[in-house]
Each structure stands twice: as structure tokens, then as C-alpha cells.
N, C-alpha and C positions, 0 to 999 in steps of 0.2 A: 089724490082722488082716484077712485077705482073704476074699472070698466068691466063689462061683461065679456064672455069668451068671444074672441074674434070681432069685438066691437070697438068703435072709437067715438060714438056719439055720447054727448054729455047727459048724464042722468039728472033728475031734479036735485039729488043730493050733491052731485058735482057742481051744479050751477050755484047752489047755496055756498059751497066752499069758495068758488070763484068770487061771488059777491062779497064774502067776508075778506078775502085777500085784497080785493079792490079797495074796500073801506079802510083796511088797516095797514096797507103797505105804502112805503114811500120809495121812490126811485124805480129804475128799470128792473125787470124781472127776467128770470131764466126758466124755461120749461123743458123738462126731460121726460120723454115717453118711454115706457117699458112694456115688455110682454112676458108671458110665461114661456115655457120651452116647447109647447106644442106647435108644430109647424117648422118649416125650414128657417135657417138663419136669415136668408134674404127676405122671406115673407115677413118675419118678425121685425126685421129692421124697418121695413116699409110701414108695418102696422104701428110700430112705436112712433114713427114720424107722424102718421095720421093722428095719433092720440095727442102728441105734442102740438100739432097744428090746430086741432080742435080746441084745446085749452087756450092756446095763443090767440086764436080768433076771438074767443069769448072775452079774453082779457083786453085785447086792443079795441074791441067794440065798446068797452066801457072806459076807454081812454088811457089804459095803461101802456107804458112804453116797455118794449122787450129788447133784451140784448142777445137772446139766444133761444132757439127752439130746436131741439135735436132729439134723436132717438138713440137709445142704448140697446134697443131690441131685446134679445134674451140674455144679454150680459148684465152684470150688476143686479142680480136677483135679490129681492127682499127675503125670500125663503129659498134656500138652496134645494134644488130638485135635480133629478136626472133628466135626460132628454125626453121630450114627448109628454111631460106632465102638465096637466091643467091646474095650475095653482092660482086661485083668485087674488091673493095678495101680491103676486108679481105683475098683474095686469093693472098698471097704474101710470099716473103722470105726477111728477114732483115739480113744485113751483118754489123757487128760491130767489134770493137777491143775486145781483151780478158781481 
């Protein structure tokens, strides 16, 4: 699911994805938050964690068990960019199995 620039709140679209994950998944889940390269490494690491926590909180509120919620910050980009680039596809949280 994707996030706006410098945001970690869940959009209605993200909440729909979470609802689908809850309905279709079995077992504990892992959540990884990501950012684009705009901002410092430290800021992006913290923002990625806030994104992971936002998704994790929504999942656990619906009874899902989590094994992991972490940030990759601006590492592990979906779209490779230089530093300081606002790339919407890099502002995401990824949910998977443990």
C-alpha cells in the first residue's frame, strides 16, 4: 500500500487492502515500511517505521498476529532514484508472511 509524501496515515485505499489481507491471510504477518529518498536517512528510517506501525496497528486491531514490523527507510527502493527524489512508488508498506 502507498502513502502520500511525508505521510503515514492510512488512506481509504490502504484500509481496503488491509481488509483484504485480513480476510485472505492465515498465520502471522510481517510489515515493512519504506520511503522515497527525499529527506535524511535518519528521518526516513523513522518515517518508514511510522508507516509500518500504522499498518501493523490496523492489522492487529482486526485480530491479526504480527511477527515483525520494521522500517527499511530509503533502502530497498521499488524505483531506483538519486538522493532527494520524491518517488511515489517508493512510499509504501509491504505486508507478507513470516
